[in-house]
N, CA, C and O of each residue as an XYZ file, in Angstrom:
952
protein
N     106.212    122.673    113.345
C     105.422    121.519    113.757
C     106.355    120.393    114.178
O     107.215    119.978    113.402
N     106.193    119.901    115.392
C     107.051    118.830    115.880
C     106.586    117.477    115.378
O     105.581    117.360    114.677
N     107.352    116.444    115.761
C     106.985    115.084    115.373
C     105.612    114.734    115.939
O     105.269    115.130    117.053
N     104.836    113.992    115.164
C     103.490    113.652    115.601
C     103.554    112.643    116.745
O     104.266    111.644    116.650
N     102.811    112.899    117.830
C     102.853    112.007    118.977
C     101.830    110.871    118.890
O     101.520    110.226    119.891
N     101.318    110.637    117.695
C     100.194    109.719    117.564
C     100.646    108.304    117.195
O     101.584    108.120    116.420
N      99.971    107.325    117.757
C     100.271    105.925    117.443
C      99.666    105.520    116.109
O     100.198    104.649    115.420
N      98.546    106.154    115.742
C      97.817    105.750    114.533
C      97.391    106.989    113.766
O      96.870    107.933    114.359
N      97.606    107.000    112.452
C      97.177    108.110    111.608
C      96.511    107.554    110.351
O      96.693    106.392    109.986
N      95.741    108.413    109.707
C      95.159    108.079    108.410
C      95.728    109.015    107.357
O      95.771    110.230    107.555
N      96.162    108.450    106.243
C      96.703    109.228    105.130
C      95.685    109.212    103.994
O      95.252    108.146    103.556
N      95.306    110.393    103.521
C      94.416    110.495    102.359
C      95.267    110.837    101.140
O      95.929    111.875    101.101
N      95.241    109.955    100.150
C      95.988    110.155     98.907
C      94.988    110.316     97.769
O      94.114    109.466     97.596
N      95.097    111.370     97.004
C      94.168    111.575     95.888
C      94.491    110.623     94.749
O      95.633    110.192     94.590
N      93.483    110.303     93.965
C      93.729    109.493     92.780
C      94.650    110.185     91.802
O      95.469    109.540     91.146
N      94.517    111.517     91.699
C      95.357    112.274     90.769
C      96.845    112.141     91.108
O      97.695    112.200     90.219
N      97.156    111.962     92.398
C      98.556    111.826     92.796
C      99.189    110.566     92.222
O     100.412    110.479     92.116
N      98.370    109.593     91.853
C      98.887    108.329     91.337
C      99.166    108.369     89.838
O      99.738    107.428     89.289
N      98.767    109.449     89.175
C      98.972    109.549     87.730
C     100.403    109.894     87.366
O     100.849    109.619     86.252
N     101.142    110.510     88.325
C     102.487    110.969     87.982
C     102.422    111.907     86.798
O     101.600    112.823     86.789
N     103.271    111.705     85.789
C     103.262    112.578     84.617
C     102.199    112.198     83.581
O     102.052    112.877     82.565
N     101.464    111.119     83.836
C     100.464    110.661     82.874
C      99.191    111.502     82.976
O      98.983    112.206     83.964
N      98.350    111.423     81.958
C      97.085    112.167     81.947
C      95.931    111.349     82.503
O      94.842    111.878     82.727
N      96.164    110.054     82.727
C      95.070    109.178     83.145
C      95.670    107.913     83.749
O      96.766    107.494     83.374
N      94.946    107.311     84.684
C      95.318    105.992     85.180
C      96.455    106.011     86.183
O      96.676    107.008     86.871
N      97.171    104.905     86.259
C      98.235    104.713     87.237
C      99.608    104.834     86.592
O      99.841    104.318     85.499
N     100.513    105.522     87.282
C     101.907    105.602     86.855
C     102.700    104.714     87.820
O     102.972    105.135     88.945
N     103.077    103.493     87.409
C     103.676    102.538     88.342
C     104.839    103.072     89.155
O     104.892    102.780     90.350
N     105.792    103.845     88.593
C     106.869    104.365     89.447
C     106.363    105.286     90.559
O     106.904    105.282     91.664
N     105.327    106.072     90.268
C     104.762    106.955     91.291
C     104.075    106.146     92.378
O     104.242    106.430     93.564
N     103.304    105.138     91.982
C     102.649    104.265     92.958
C     103.696    103.593     93.838
O     103.532    103.525     95.056
N     104.771    103.098     93.229
C     105.832    102.430     93.981
C     106.516    103.390     94.948
O     106.851    103.009     96.069
N     106.726    104.645     94.517
C     107.373    105.634     95.389
C     106.530    105.923     96.621
O     107.046    105.936     97.739
N     105.222    106.158     96.424
C     104.349    106.460     97.553
C     104.213    105.236     98.454
O     104.181    105.365     99.678
N     104.134    104.046     97.850
C     104.042    102.813     98.639
C     105.285    102.613     99.499
O     105.184    102.196    100.653
N     106.456    102.909     98.940
C     107.696    102.795     99.708
C     107.695    103.779    100.875
O     108.198    103.464    101.954
N     107.136    104.962    100.662
C     107.030    105.959    101.724
C     106.112    105.452    102.833
O     106.409    105.630    104.014
N     104.990    104.819    102.456
C     104.088    104.242    103.457
C     104.783    103.148    104.255
O     104.631    103.064    105.473
N     105.544    102.312    103.563
C     106.275    101.246    104.257
C     107.300    101.836    105.226
O     107.477    101.317    106.328
N     107.975    102.914    104.827
C     108.937    103.571    105.704
C     108.250    104.196    106.915
O     108.775    104.153    108.028
N     107.065    104.779    106.689
C     106.314    105.364    107.797
C     105.880    104.283    108.784
O     105.926    104.493    109.996
N     105.467    103.149    108.277
C     105.106    102.029    109.153
C     106.294    101.592    109.990
O     106.136    101.208    111.149
N     107.486    101.648    109.407
C     108.697    101.237    110.128
C     108.988    102.135    111.320
O     109.765    101.750    112.194
N     108.385    103.329    111.383
C     108.536    104.204    112.540
C     107.729    103.717    113.729
O     107.839    104.268    114.824
N     106.909    102.674    113.517
C     106.079    102.148    114.588
C     104.691    102.744    114.637
O     103.981    102.583    115.629
N     104.294    103.434    113.578
C     102.980    104.072    113.514
C     102.023    103.197    112.723
O     102.379    102.681    111.663
N     100.810    103.030    113.234
C      99.777    102.280    112.525
C      99.177    103.178    111.443
O      98.822    104.328    111.699
N      99.070    102.632    110.230
C      98.673    103.436    109.072
C      97.400    102.921    108.417
O      97.319    101.762    108.010
N      96.409    103.799    108.324
C      95.253    103.572    107.470
C      95.373    104.538    106.296
O      95.882    105.648    106.454
N      94.910    104.123    105.127
C      95.057    104.940    103.920
C      93.733    104.955    103.162
O      93.174    103.898    102.868
N      93.236    106.131    102.850
C      92.086    106.294    101.960
C      92.607    106.832    100.637
O      93.334    107.825    100.606
N      92.236    106.178     99.550
C      92.708    106.566     98.221
C      91.525    107.035     97.379
O      90.481    106.383     97.358
N      91.682    108.152     96.692
C      90.643    108.641     95.794
C      90.638    107.872     94.482
O      91.442    106.960     94.285
N      89.732    108.240     93.588
C      89.616    107.542     92.313
C      89.653    108.442     91.105
O      89.344    108.005     89.997
N      90.037    109.729     91.303
C      89.965    110.707     90.228
C      90.876    110.448     89.056
O      90.679    111.021     87.984
N      91.873    109.593     89.232
C      92.741    109.238     88.106
C      92.055    108.311     87.116
O      92.514    108.149     85.985
N      90.947    107.698     87.547
C      90.204    106.763     86.690
C      88.813    107.304     86.372
O      88.408    107.368     85.211
N      88.089    107.693     87.420
C      86.734    108.215     87.203
C      86.325    109.041     88.404
O      86.486    108.613     89.547
N      85.794    110.230     88.145
C      85.314    111.122     89.202
C      83.813    111.299     89.034
O      83.336    111.674     87.963
N      83.072    111.025     90.108
C      81.620    111.045     90.044
C      81.041    112.368     89.604
O      80.118    112.397     88.789
N      81.571    113.482     90.134
C      81.037    114.801     89.791
C      81.187    115.066     88.297
O      80.281    115.608     87.663
N      82.333    114.683     87.738
C      82.548    114.899     86.307
C      81.621    114.019     85.479
O      81.114    114.441     84.439
N      81.404    112.789     85.950
C      80.479    111.906     85.237
C      79.069    112.450     85.237
O      78.361    112.365     84.233
N      78.654    113.019     86.381
C      77.314    113.600     86.463
C      77.189    114.799     85.537
O      76.131    115.020     84.949
N      78.267    115.581     85.401
C      78.232    116.748     84.526
C      78.087    116.352     83.063
O      77.665    117.158     82.234
N      78.437    115.113     82.751
C      78.336    114.641     81.366
C      77.058    113.856     81.108
O      76.914    113.216     80.066
N      76.123    113.907     82.068
C      74.814    113.325     81.832
C      74.499    112.065     82.608
O      73.358    111.605     82.576
N      75.470    111.486     83.305
C      75.194    110.314     84.120
C      74.406    110.711     85.361
O      74.577    111.812     85.885
N      73.551    109.822     85.825
C      72.888    110.024     87.104
C      73.953    110.149     88.191
O      74.896    109.358     88.215
N      73.822    111.131     89.096
C      74.871    111.392     90.077
C      75.135    110.179     90.964
O      76.292    109.858     91.234
N      74.097    109.508     91.417
C      74.318    108.344     92.280
C      75.100    107.264     91.541
O      76.016    106.665     92.103
N      74.743    107.017     90.288
C      75.449    106.018     89.482
C      76.893    106.444     89.246
O      77.808    105.626     89.337
N      77.097    107.724     88.945
C      78.448    108.228     88.694
C      79.322    108.077     89.936
O      80.486    107.688     89.839
N      78.759    108.386     91.098
C      79.523    108.240     92.331
C      79.861    106.777     92.608
O      80.949    106.474     93.099
N      78.945    105.876     92.299
C      79.232    104.455     92.484
C      80.357    103.997     91.570
O      81.181    103.171     91.962
N      80.397    104.526     90.358
C      81.505    104.223     89.457
C      82.822    104.742     90.030
O      83.853    104.077     89.932
N      82.783    105.932     90.629
C      83.971    106.477     91.272
C      84.430    105.615     92.433
O      85.632    105.458     92.647
N      83.489    105.051     93.189
C      83.849    104.149     94.297
C      84.591    102.927     93.775
O      85.556    102.476     94.393
N      84.149    102.389     92.647
C      84.832    101.235     92.068
C      86.251    101.603     91.640
O      87.162    100.781     91.736
N      86.438    102.829     91.173
C      87.783    103.279     90.796
C      88.712    103.273     92.008
O      89.890    102.939     91.877
N      88.195    103.643     93.197
C      89.044    103.635     94.393
C      89.454    102.216     94.764
O      90.543    102.009     95.297
N      88.602    101.243     94.491
C      88.968     99.850     94.779
C      90.146     99.428     93.903
O      91.084     98.792     94.385
N      90.098     99.779     92.629
C      91.215     99.445     91.740
C      92.511    100.087     92.232
O      93.563     99.447     92.229
N      92.436    101.343     92.651
C      93.629    102.022     93.146
C      94.172    101.354     94.408
O      95.383    101.192     94.558
N      93.279    100.970     95.309
C      93.730    100.334     96.552
C      94.360     98.971     96.290
O      95.339     98.605     96.941
N      93.814     98.225     95.352
C      94.408     96.930     95.020
C      95.815     97.113     94.463
O      96.719     96.342     94.787
N      96.004     98.132     93.624
C      97.343     98.417     93.104
C      98.281     98.822     94.233
O      99.436     98.398     94.268
N      97.788     99.641     95.155
C      98.591    100.063     96.295
C      98.951     98.883     97.198
O     100.073     98.785     97.694
N      97.990     97.999     97.400
C      98.258     96.836     98.260
C      99.453     96.043     97.734
O     100.344     95.670     98.497
N      99.464     95.789     96.431
C     100.579     95.059     95.829
C     101.883     95.839     95.977
O     102.926     95.260     96.281
N     101.823     97.158     95.761
C     103.029     97.975     95.821
C     103.572     98.083     97.246
O     104.786     98.044     97.447
N     102.690     98.217     98.234
C     103.131     98.294     99.627
C     103.788     96.981    100.052
O     104.820     96.990    100.723
N     103.196     95.860     99.664
C     103.792     94.573    100.022
C     105.123     94.369     99.307
O     106.047     93.780     99.870
N     105.228     94.853     98.065
C     106.511     94.771     97.361
C     107.571     95.615     98.051
O     108.762     95.323     97.951
N     107.137     96.672     98.760
C     108.066     97.535     99.498
C     108.418     96.960    100.863
O     109.205     97.551    101.603
N     107.838     95.809    101.201
C     108.232     95.123    102.427
C     107.295     95.248    103.603
O     107.652     94.845    104.710
N     106.099     95.795    103.402
C     105.145     95.949    104.498
C     103.866     95.177    104.180
O     103.408     95.204    103.038
N     103.282     94.493    105.159
C     102.018     93.806    104.913
C     100.885     94.804    104.736
O     100.870     95.843    105.396
N      99.940     94.506    103.858
C      98.840     95.430    103.589
C      97.556     94.653    103.326
O      97.590     93.507    102.877
N      96.434     95.287    103.608
C      95.126     94.704    103.335
C      94.204     95.784    102.784
O      94.201     96.917    103.265
N      93.422     95.421    101.767
C      92.397     96.316    101.230
C      91.051     95.930    101.808
O      90.657     94.765    101.761
N      90.345     96.911    102.353
C      88.989     96.733    102.855
C      88.091     97.706    102.114
O      88.405     98.893    102.019
N      86.981     97.218    101.590
C      86.109     98.059    100.777
C      84.751     98.268    101.424
O      84.135     97.324    101.919
N      84.285     99.532    101.414
C      82.943     99.846    101.900
C      81.878     99.337    100.942
O      80.715     99.204    101.323
N      82.261     99.052     99.703
C      81.371     98.415     98.732
C      81.742     96.936     98.719
O      82.828     96.569     98.271
N      80.857     96.100     99.203
C      81.182     94.690     99.400
C      81.470     93.996     98.072
O      80.645     94.014     97.159
N      82.639     93.390     97.978
C      83.019     92.555     96.845
C      84.001     91.503     97.373
O      85.198     91.561     97.089
N      83.478     90.538     98.148
C      84.331     89.627     98.916
C      85.240     88.739     98.087
O      86.208     88.199     98.623
N      84.967     88.566     96.808
C      85.893     87.781     95.993
C      87.101     88.597     95.558
O      88.054     88.046     95.009
N      87.071     89.908     95.797
C      88.155     90.800     95.392
C      88.961     91.279     96.599
O      90.192     91.284     96.568
N      88.266     91.679     97.654
C      88.928     92.169     98.871
C      87.952     92.035    100.028
O      86.784     91.703     99.826
N      88.426     92.291    101.232
C      87.579     92.159    102.410
C      86.576     93.308    102.505
O      86.920     94.457    102.226
N      85.335     93.000    102.899
C      84.385     94.086    103.169
C      84.851     94.890    104.380
O      85.419     94.336    105.321
N      84.606     96.200    104.349
C      85.024     97.032    105.466
C      84.159     96.776    106.692
O      82.932     96.731    106.602
N      84.805     96.611    107.826
C      84.166     96.620    109.136
C      85.156     97.235    110.105
O      86.354     96.960    110.034
N      84.670     98.050    110.993
C      85.565     98.764    111.908
C      86.425     97.792    112.711
O      87.635     97.985    112.834
N      85.803     96.747    113.258
C      86.552     95.806    114.087
C      87.643     95.110    113.280
O      88.745     94.883    113.780
N      87.336     94.777    112.044
C      88.313     94.099    111.184
C      89.477     95.033    110.856
O      90.634     94.615    110.875
N      89.170     96.297    110.557
C      90.226     97.259    110.263
C      91.130     97.460    111.474
O      92.352     97.513    111.334
N      90.532     97.572    112.668
C      91.324     97.741    113.879
C      92.213     96.527    114.138
O      93.344     96.674    114.601
N      91.708     95.331    113.842
C      92.510     94.126    114.031
C      93.716     94.120    113.104
O      94.821     93.773    113.521
N      93.508     94.501    111.851
C      94.625     94.567    110.900
C      95.650     95.612    111.338
O      96.855     95.367    111.273
N      95.174     96.776    111.785
C      96.087     97.819    112.240
C      96.910     97.330    113.437
O      98.110     97.591    113.529
N      96.246     96.620    114.348
C      96.936     96.117    115.516
C      98.011     95.092    115.187
O      98.945     94.892    115.964
N      97.878     94.446    114.037
C      98.877     93.471    113.587
C      99.972     94.115    112.731
O     100.829     93.422    112.184
N      99.936     95.437    112.623
C     100.985     96.138    111.893
C     100.790     96.193    110.392
O     101.730     96.505    109.661
N      99.585     95.894    109.915
C      99.328     95.946    108.479
C      98.897     97.354    108.062
O      98.198     98.043    108.806
N      99.317     97.770    106.877
C      98.829     99.014    106.290
C      97.427     98.723    105.754
O      97.259     97.854    104.899
N      96.432     99.436    106.246
C      95.040     99.174    105.886
C      94.603    100.174    104.827
O      94.557    101.379    105.076
N      94.284     99.666    103.649
C      93.863    100.492    102.522
C      92.341    100.466    102.446
O      91.734     99.410    102.267
N      91.736    101.634    102.582
C      90.287    101.748    102.711
C      89.689    102.224    101.392
O      89.873    103.373    100.990
N      88.976    101.329    100.730
C      88.414    101.602     99.406
C      86.910    101.832     99.506
O      86.285    101.530    100.523
N      86.341    102.374     98.427
C      84.893    102.509     98.336
C      84.316    103.716     99.027
O      83.100    103.804     99.199
N      85.166    104.664     99.434
C      84.655    105.860    100.102
C      83.857    105.505    101.346
O      84.282    104.666    102.140
N      82.708    106.136    101.518
C      81.816    105.799    102.633
C      80.876    104.651    102.269
O      80.164    104.129    103.127
N      80.878    104.260    100.990
C      79.932    103.261    100.517
C      78.631    103.858    100.035
O      77.720    103.138     99.625
N      78.542    105.191    100.083
C      77.319    105.891     99.687
C      77.637    106.986     98.683
O      78.689    107.618     98.776
N      76.743    107.223     97.718
C      76.950    108.336     96.788
C      76.791    109.667     97.501
O      76.283    109.726     98.621
N      77.227    110.732     96.849
C      77.102    112.113     97.316
C      78.080    112.461     98.440
O      77.994    113.551     99.007
N      79.006    111.560     98.772
C      80.029    111.853     99.766
C      81.392    111.697     99.109
O      81.644    110.708     98.421
N      82.274    112.672     99.319
C      83.598    112.616     98.720
C      84.508    111.675     99.501
O      84.200    111.287    100.628
N      85.633    111.315     98.887
C      86.605    110.502     99.608
C      87.286    111.308    100.715
O      87.805    110.716    101.661
N      87.298    112.641    100.625
C      87.792    113.449    101.740
C      86.896    113.271    102.964
O      87.386    113.107    104.082
N      85.579    113.305    102.746
C      84.658    113.066    103.850
C      84.816    111.643    104.365
O      84.777    111.407    105.572
N      84.996    110.693    103.445
C      85.229    109.313    103.852
C      86.485    109.184    104.697
O      86.511    108.412    105.655
N      87.532    109.935    104.351
C      88.776    109.899    105.115
C      88.561    110.440    106.522
O      89.048    109.854    107.489
N      87.830    111.561    106.653
C      87.556    112.120    107.975
C      86.719    111.159    108.805
O      86.949    111.004    110.005
N      85.747    110.515    108.167
C      84.901    109.543    108.859
C      85.719    108.367    109.366
O      85.622    108.004    110.539
N      86.527    107.763    108.492
C      87.319    106.597    108.886
C      88.360    106.974    109.946
O      88.597    106.204    110.877
N      88.974    108.135    109.815
C      89.959    108.557    110.808
C      89.319    108.668    112.185
O      89.916    108.278    113.188
N      88.097    109.203    112.228
C      87.407    109.352    113.513
C      87.018    107.996    114.088
O      87.258    107.733    115.267
N      86.422    107.133    113.271
C      85.924    105.880    113.828
C      87.034    104.890    114.156
O      86.830    103.988    114.968
N      88.216    105.043    113.534
C      89.336    104.168    113.841
C      90.247    104.738    114.928
O      91.273    104.141    115.254
N      89.878    105.887    115.488
C      90.642    106.459    116.577
C      92.003    106.976    116.175
O      92.948    106.910    116.960
N      92.118    107.494    114.950
C      93.401    108.028    114.496
C      93.688    109.364    115.183
O      92.777    110.137    115.479
N      94.962    109.613    115.425
C      95.334    110.854    116.085
C      95.398    112.037    115.148
O      95.340    113.183    115.593
N      95.519    111.776    113.833
C      95.599    112.860    112.860
C      95.227    112.332    111.484
O      95.352    111.140    111.202
N      94.772    113.235    110.641
C      94.472    112.948    109.239
C      95.495    113.686    108.391
O      95.571    114.914    108.431
N      96.278    112.939    107.626
C      97.298    113.524    106.754
C      96.741    113.603    105.341
O      96.491    112.579    104.706
N      96.550    114.817    104.853
C      95.985    115.039    103.525
C      97.117    115.305    102.544
O      97.710    116.383    102.550
N      97.415    114.323    101.701
C      98.502    114.429    100.725
C      97.968    115.081     99.452
O      97.009    114.593     98.855
N      98.591    116.182     99.039
C      98.144    116.930     97.869
C      99.323    117.175     96.926
O     100.405    116.613     97.096
N      99.086    118.027     95.930
C     100.147    118.392     94.994
C     100.837    119.696     95.364
O     101.736    120.145     94.653
N     100.420    120.315     96.485
C     101.059    121.556     96.948
C     101.428    121.398     98.419
O     100.928    120.501     99.098
N     102.305    122.274     98.908
C     102.898    122.097    100.228
C     102.111    122.743    101.353
O     102.700    123.316    102.270
N     100.788    122.660    101.295
C      99.964    123.209    102.354
C      98.687    123.820    101.821
O      98.309    123.595    100.671
N      98.026    124.594    102.664
C      96.773    125.251    102.302
C      97.078    126.695    101.919
O      97.793    127.398    102.633
N      96.532    127.131    100.790
C      96.727    128.494    100.291
C      95.384    129.220    100.212
O      94.323    128.597    100.170
N      95.456    130.526    100.194
C      94.249    131.353    100.079
C      93.587    131.209     98.721
O      92.392    131.467     98.580
N      94.357    130.798     97.721
C      93.863    130.565     96.366
C      94.787    129.522     95.741
O      95.770    129.105     96.353
N      94.465    129.111     94.529
C      95.299    128.118     93.855
C      96.645    128.753     93.503
O      96.693    129.655     92.668
N      97.742    128.298     94.125
C      99.044    128.934     93.853
C      99.545    128.700     92.432
O     100.457    129.388     91.973
N      98.955    127.735     91.736
C      99.375    127.470     90.362
C      98.825    128.504     89.388
O      99.372    128.702     88.303
N      97.728    129.165     89.789
C      97.099    130.142     88.909
C      97.108    131.563     89.483
O      96.907    132.529     88.748
N      97.341    131.692     90.791
C      97.316    132.998     91.437
C      98.643    133.236     92.158
O      98.851    132.691     93.242
N      99.542    134.033     91.588
C     100.844    134.272     92.214
C     100.748    135.012     93.540
O     101.706    135.030     94.313
N      99.599    135.621     93.808
C      99.417    136.351     95.065
C      98.856    135.465     96.176
O      98.598    135.950     97.278
N      98.666    134.189     95.904
C      98.102    133.284     96.904
C      98.994    133.228     98.137
O     100.219    133.165     98.033
N      98.361    133.251     99.301
C      99.072    133.236    100.583
C      98.994    131.834    101.182
O      97.927    131.222    101.227
N     100.137    131.340    101.637
C     100.191    130.024    102.269
C      99.997    130.165    103.777
O     100.587    131.038    104.413
N      99.158    129.288    104.336
C      98.901    129.308    105.767
C      99.760    128.254    106.472
O      99.891    127.125    105.998
N     100.342    128.641    107.607
C     101.064    127.677    108.430
C     100.108    126.917    109.343
O     100.303    125.735    109.623
N      99.066    127.621    109.803
C      98.140    127.033    110.767
C      96.765    127.657    110.584
O      96.655    128.860    110.348
N      95.727    126.854    110.691
C      94.343    127.289    110.577
C      93.487    126.494    111.559
O      93.896    125.438    112.043
N      92.297    127.014    111.847
C      91.313    126.195    112.542
C      90.378    125.579    111.499
O      90.295    126.055    110.367
N      89.690    124.536    111.889
C      88.720    123.926    110.983
C      87.667    124.950    110.552
O      87.286    125.012    109.384
N      87.206    125.748    111.515
C      86.162    126.738    111.205
C      86.669    127.791    110.230
O      85.926    128.227    109.351
N      87.932    128.208    110.377
C      88.500    129.171    109.436
C      88.569    128.575    108.028
O      88.282    129.263    107.048
N      88.945    127.306    107.929
C      89.020    126.666    106.619
C      87.645    126.612    105.959
O      87.528    126.783    104.745
N      86.599    126.373    106.763
C      85.234    126.330    106.227
C      84.777    127.730    105.835
O      84.266    127.933    104.734
N      84.961    128.696    106.736
C      84.471    130.063    106.496
C      85.158    130.711    105.300
O      84.532    131.481    104.571
N      86.437    130.409    105.091
C      87.182    131.009    103.984
C      87.041    130.217    102.686
O      87.620    130.582    101.663
N      86.269    129.135    102.734
C      86.006    128.302    101.559
C      87.310    127.840    100.900
O      87.460    127.894     99.680
N      88.227    127.394    101.719
C      89.498    126.897    101.206
C      89.275    125.497    100.652
O      88.873    124.591    101.382
N      89.531    125.327     99.385
C      89.066    124.150     98.664
C      89.912    122.907     98.786
O      89.695    121.958     98.032
N      90.868    122.862     99.699
C      91.738    121.683     99.779
C      90.962    120.448    100.224
O      91.325    119.326     99.869
N      89.898    120.645    100.998
C      88.964    119.580    101.357
C      87.567    120.185    101.362
O      87.408    121.401    101.471
N      86.558    119.333    101.244
C      85.203    119.879    101.239
C      84.763    120.217    102.662
O      85.343    119.742    103.638
N      83.732    121.042    102.756
C      83.289    121.552    104.053
C      82.829    120.436    104.978
O      83.043    120.513    106.188
N      82.201    119.399    104.429
C      81.734    118.302    105.268
C      82.899    117.593    105.952
O      82.799    117.206    107.117
N      84.010    117.423    105.222
C      85.195    116.781    105.800
C      85.772    117.642    106.919
O      86.096    117.127    107.989
N      85.903    118.952    106.682
C      86.406    119.845    107.714
C      85.494    119.834    108.938
O      85.975    119.811    110.071
N      84.171    119.850    108.714
C      83.226    119.884    109.829
C      83.303    118.602    110.652
O      83.263    118.648    111.881
N      83.412    117.464    109.979
C      83.508    116.196    110.694
C      84.801    116.136    111.508
O      84.801    115.679    112.651
N      85.904    116.601    110.910
C      87.171    116.627    111.636
C      87.097    117.577    112.832
O      87.625    117.278    113.903
N      86.443    118.716    112.643
C      86.284    119.675    113.751
C      85.493    119.054    114.893
O      85.886    119.156    116.055
N      84.368    118.404    114.560
C      83.531    117.813    115.598
C      84.245    116.673    116.317
O      83.978    116.404    117.488
N      85.160    116.003    115.605
C      85.928    114.908    116.204
C      87.225    115.397    116.845
O      87.979    114.608    117.415
N      87.482    116.722    116.748
C      88.734    117.306    117.231
C      89.937    116.608    116.603
O      90.931    116.308    117.264
N      89.807    116.363    115.305
C      90.826    115.662    114.538
C      91.712    116.663    113.794
O      91.225    117.347    112.894
N      93.004    116.769    114.144
C      93.878    117.647    113.371
C      94.089    117.113    111.957
O      94.178    115.904    111.739
N      94.166    118.037    111.005
C      94.442    117.704    109.605
C      95.772    118.346    109.233
O      95.991    119.527    109.502
N      96.649    117.580    108.624
C      97.935    118.095    108.178
C      97.977    117.985    106.658
O      97.909    116.885    106.110
N      98.087    119.114    105.985
C      98.070    119.177    104.520
C      99.497    119.374    104.027
O     100.178    120.313    104.440
N      99.946    118.490    103.149
C     101.336    118.529    102.687
C     101.414    118.026    101.256
O     100.446    117.483    100.725
N     102.574    118.210    100.636
C     102.776    117.752     99.263
C     103.315    116.326     99.248
O     104.216    115.984    100.013
N     102.759    115.504     98.376
C     103.188    114.121     98.214
C     104.187    113.982     97.073
O     104.574    112.869     96.718
N     104.603    115.101     96.500
C     105.407    115.059     95.275
C     106.843    114.587     95.493
O     107.470    114.082     94.561
N     107.373    114.743     96.705
C     108.761    114.389     96.958
C     108.860    113.043     97.660
O     108.003    112.720     98.482
N     109.885    112.246     97.357
C     110.089    110.984     98.076
C     110.241    111.236     99.578
O     110.881    112.202     99.994
N     109.647    110.358    100.379
C     109.763    110.482    101.829
C     108.881    111.538    102.454
O     109.084    111.895    103.614
N     107.894    112.054    101.708
C     107.077    113.157    102.221
C     106.248    112.742    103.434
O     106.126    113.513    104.386
N     105.678    111.542    103.416
C     104.843    111.094    104.534
C     105.691    110.925    105.783
O     105.311    111.381    106.861
N     106.837    110.271    105.643
C     107.726    110.081    106.783
C     108.196    111.415    107.334
O     108.297    111.582    108.550
N     108.486    112.372    106.453
C     108.926    113.693    106.905
C     107.856    114.371    107.752
O     108.167    114.959    108.788
N     106.594    114.293    107.320
C     105.510    114.901    108.089
C     105.406    114.245    109.465
O     105.236    114.936    110.469
N     105.506    112.936    109.517
C     105.399    112.234    110.790
C     106.535    112.608    111.735
O     106.378    112.553    112.954
N     107.671    112.985    111.172
C     108.812    113.409    111.988
C     108.799    114.895    112.295
O     109.683    115.393    112.993
N     107.813    115.604    111.787
C     107.736    117.038    112.018
C     108.642    117.849    111.142
O     108.995    118.976    111.487
N     109.031    117.295    110.000
C     109.938    117.969    109.079
C     109.157    118.411    107.837
O     108.008    118.014    107.642
N     109.786    119.223    107.015
C     109.171    119.637    105.763
C     108.107    120.704    105.969
O     107.870    121.157    107.088
N     107.471    121.098    104.870
C     106.460    122.152    104.886
C     105.068    121.540    104.868
O     104.783    120.613    104.109
N     104.212    122.082    105.719
C     102.841    121.592    105.796
C     101.988    122.642    106.480
O     102.505    123.537    107.148
N     100.692    122.531    106.311
C      99.735    123.376    107.022
C      98.998    122.522    108.049
O      98.493    121.449    107.717
N      98.936    122.985    109.277
C      98.213    122.286    110.338
C      96.836    122.923    110.502
O      96.722    124.124    110.750
N      95.806    122.119    110.361
C      94.421    122.563    110.593
C      93.952    121.887    111.874
O      93.870    120.661    111.946
N      93.646    122.690    112.877
C      93.318    122.121    114.172
C      92.268    122.977    114.864
O      91.880    124.031    114.361
N      91.817    122.516    116.014
C      90.775    123.239    116.748
C      91.319    124.543    117.321
O      90.584    125.286    117.971
């Protein structure tokens, strides 16, 4: 995979990636490392939008499984993404890059409400735009929210940061026979039920002709490496 020719990309970072070695919450050195990587990627001249999950604090599906109403549980998960984005905003600015948090769940005393025009204006000014609150609606994952925001903001690619170096036929942590894919189509990812993203996210990316690049966020400089066409990753494209 060569260097990405895109002026603007969206990076999806899971909440679990922010835990580092901890079992819950934020691991400040890990947050700082990923934030420094985002700042370095911005220095390449690429406009960066970032969607952050909330699974390190609260996951809606798990809350629903424990008896909470699913809509309420998902709303709690959306609030967790706002906390993560606020932490990221501080860390990105500490790394030397301007950043703004925009939330699909309006809370104007905490951060700016999300609007497409406002996000595009921030991107045009070279700010790292952190997109909180998912889609603003329950029953949609942050992966789907990432595909939606990438499409509406005109991003050239969606970078899915995970704990493994691409898409596998099964979980490589539990199945030693799992096969790693170098390249897939969106339809193949849906048909094979590859769980790295949900089917709605893959379908939205397919309809938008949005390439998805799946890579590991575990190493320093992973985002910059992907943008330069280096390192290991799986390309999901039309």
